[in-house]
C-alpha positions in Angstrom: -11.6 104.7 -133.7 -14.1 105.3 -136.8 -13.1 103.6 -140.2 -12.1 106.9 -141.6 -9.7 107.9 -138.9 -8.1 104.2 -139.1 -7.6 104.7 -142.9 -6.3 108.3 -142.4 -3.7 106.6 -140.0 -2.9 103.5 -142.6 -2.6 105.8 -145.4 0.1 108.4 -143.5 1.9 105.1 -142.5 1.8 104.0 -146.0 3.0 107.3 -147.1 6.0 106.8 -144.6 6.8 103.8 -145.8 6.8 104.9 -149.2 9.1 107.7 -148.6 11.5 105.1 -147.1 11.9 103.4 -150.5 12.9 106.7 -152.1 16.9 106.7 -153.0 17.5 110.2 -151.9 16.5 112.5 -148.8 15.4 115.2 -151.0 12.9 112.7 -152.6 11.6 111.5 -149.7 11.0 115.1 -148.4 9.7 116.0 -151.5 7.0 113.1 -151.7 5.8 113.7 -148.0 5.7 117.3 -149.2 3.1 116.6 -151.8 0.7 114.5 -149.3 0.7 117.7 -146.9 0.0 119.9 -149.2 -2.6 118.3 -151.1 -0.8 116.9 -154.0 -1.7 113.5 -153.3 -1.5 112.8 -157.6 2.1 114.7 -158.0 3.3 112.7 -155.1 2.3 109.2 -156.8 3.8 110.4 -160.0 7.3 111.5 -158.6 7.3 108.0 -156.4 6.8 106.0 -159.8 9.2 107.8 -161.6 11.9 107.4 -159.1 11.3 103.9 -158.4 11.5 103.0 -161.8 14.5 105.2 -162.6 16.4 103.7 -159.7 15.1 100.3 -160.2 14.0 100.1 -156.6 12.7 96.6 -156.1 9.3 96.1 -154.8 7.4 93.2 -152.8 4.1 92.4 -154.2 2.6 93.4 -151.3 4.0 97.0 -151.4 3.3 96.9 -155.3 -0.4 96.2 -154.3 -0.5 99.0 -151.7 0.6 101.1 -153.8 -2.2 100.1 -156.6 -4.7 100.9 -154.1 -3.2 104.4 -152.9 -3.3 105.0 -156.4 -6.9 103.9 -156.5 -8.4 105.8 -153.5 -6.4 109.2 -155.7 -8.0 108.5 -158.7 -4.4 107.8 -160.1 -4.6 104.0 -160.7 -5.4 104.0 -164.7 -2.4 106.6 -165.0 0.1 105.1 -162.6 -0.7 101.4 -163.3 1.5 100.5 -166.3 4.5 102.2 -164.1 3.8 100.5 -160.9 3.8 96.9 -162.7 7.0 98.2 -164.6 8.7 98.8 -161.3 11.4 95.9 -160.1 10.0 92.7 -158.4 12.2 91.7 -154.9 9.9 88.7 -155.5 11.0 85.2 -156.9 7.3 84.3 -158.0 6.2 86.8 -160.6 2.4 87.3 -160.3 2.0 86.2 -156.7 -0.4 88.9 -155.9 -2.7 89.9 -158.6 -5.7 92.9 -158.6 -8.4 92.7 -160.5 -10.7 95.6 -162.0 -13.4 96.3 -159.8 -16.2 95.1 -162.3 -16.2 91.6 -161.2 -19.6 91.6 -160.0 -19.5 87.7 -159.6 -16.6 85.4 -158.1 -14.5 83.8 -160.6 -12.3 80.5 -160.0 -8.5 81.2 -159.6 -7.6 79.0 -162.4 -9.5 81.4 -164.8 -7.1 84.2 -164.0 -4.2 82.0 -164.0 -3.8 81.4 -160.4 -2.7 77.5 -160.2 -1.6 77.6 -156.6 -3.3 74.7 -154.6 -3.1 77.3 -151.2 -5.8 78.8 -152.8 -7.9 76.1 -153.6 -11.5 77.1 -152.4 -11.0 80.3 -152.7 -12.6 82.8 -155.3 -10.9 86.0 -156.7 -13.0 88.4 -154.7 -11.1 86.7 -151.9 -7.9 87.5 -153.3 -7.1 91.1 -153.7 -9.6 92.5 -155.4 -10.1 96.0 -154.5 -13.3 97.8 -155.4 -13.4 101.5 -155.5 -15.0 101.5 -152.1 -12.2 99.5 -150.7 -9.3 101.7 -149.0 -6.5 99.3 -147.9 -5.3 95.7 -148.9 -6.3 92.9 -146.9 -3.8 91.2 -145.0 -5.8 87.7 -144.7 -7.1 87.2 -148.1 -9.6 84.6 -146.4 -11.3 87.5 -144.9 -11.0 90.0 -147.9 -15.1 90.1 -148.4 -15.5 91.0 -144.8 -12.8 93.6 -144.5 -13.6 95.7 -147.7 -15.4 98.7 -147.0 
């Protein structure tokens, strides 16, 4: 399977998982229709509005996936404040951070406020950085450099 078709399958699955978060069947159907009709930007806008309006709690991983999806469709700057304002279902605020893709050199996690000893020895480009060429979040942060792209 080519990386394009793998990404398309991932994105289709992600849109379904995001639709399942929406509080009404009508919203979920409208959200799916946005993707099917090529209006992904409108779908992302509607998604973030409904998540905020209904205070739907998001895991840090789901929040990161929405950020990466928004980046893919050129909406990350427009949707970022809404995404980070969504309710969190995590007790650990800031357990995942997405850094701008302009980081050309690795950064020590302590420099960006990550103090978890489990991350000792990792650099931030191994911890959920999302370069523009990246298409999906990395499941294993230790392999982020090898998987993105």
